[in-house]
N, C-alpha and C positions, 0 to 999 in steps of 0.2 A: 136898376135904380142908380142914377148918377150921384155923385158926392154932394152936389148942391141940393138935389132933391131930398137926400138923406138928412142933411143939416136942417132943411125946412120942415121935414116931418118931425124932427126932434123938438122943434119949437112949439108944434101944435099937439103932439101926443107924448105922453111920458112912457117910454119903453122900459123904464127901470123899475126895480122892485120897490115896494112901499118903503119910504124913508130915504130914497135916493133920487137924485135928479141927473139928467144928461148934461154933460159939459163937453161939447164937441164929439169927436169920434177917435177911434184908435184901431189899429190892425191887430187882429187876433186870428191865428191860424190861417193867414192869407185873406181874411175877410175884414171888411170895414164894419165895425160895430159901435154902438154908443158908448161913451166913456161915462159910466154911472159913478157918481160920487155921493157920499152921505150928505143929507141936508144938514145945514148948520145947527139948527135947533135940536136935532136928533143925533148929532155926532157923539162919538164915544169920547169921554174925557177920562184919562187915567192919570192920577197924580198921587203923591204922597198925602196922607190924611193930615189936615190941619183942623184939630178938634173944634175950634171956636168959629170956623167959617165954612160950614158944610151947607150946601143947597138942599132943600127938601126933596128934589127929584133926583138926587145923586145918591147912589147906594155905596155903602162902605162894605168892601170885599176883604175878607180876612184870608190871608195866605199862610200856610204852614209848610216849612221846608223840613227835609229829612234830618238835618242836624238839630232840629227842635226850635229853630228861630222862627219868628212869626213876623208878618208884615201886614199892615192895613193899607189899602189903596181905596181910592174913590173912583167910581165909574157910572156913567149914565148909560145903563144897559138893562135888558131883561134877562140876559143869558151871561152870568158872570164867568162861567167856566170857559165858554167859547171866547169871550172878550179878552180874558187874561192870557189864554194860550195863544190866540192870534196876535196879541200885542207883543208877547215875548218872541214869537217867531219872526214877526216883521222887524223887530229891532235886533234880530240875530243874537239874541241872548240865550243860546242853546244850553250853556252850562248852568245858568240859572234855572232854566226850564227842567233840566234833568234833576235838580235838586228839589223841585216842587213836589209836596206830598199831598196837600189837600187845599181846596178852595171852598171856603165857607163850610168847612167840615165834611165835604164830600171828597173821598179819596180819588185822586186823578193819576196815580201811578201807572195804571194800565193804559190809560190814554196817552200819557207821556211817553211810555215805552213804545207805543205804535208810532208816535210822531217821530222820535229820534231813531227808531229802527233797531233797537237793541235792548238788552236786559241791564239792570243796574247791578 
């Protein structure tokens, strides 16, 4: 399949996962593949909580750190643990990730240890 044929097929078929749409192509392992990006209305929004202005479809996620401090963020997601962990990794906030103890009351120290490749 030629590049222009691939671009044409992207316009007619959605090769991406639910909640994503193709925007052009990219090279991955030497192959040309669709560049799938999140749909705008389903994109993850992470921000500090502003108590008086929270959308109904946005969840408040409570983070607890090893030193006892807590933080509340808001995110439009069904999987808060995955969302928070991938957000911190993408932003290269590894030290902050290492300090994370729980997300919405669920202990994440084991997962964090696997991600950072060591014990605390």
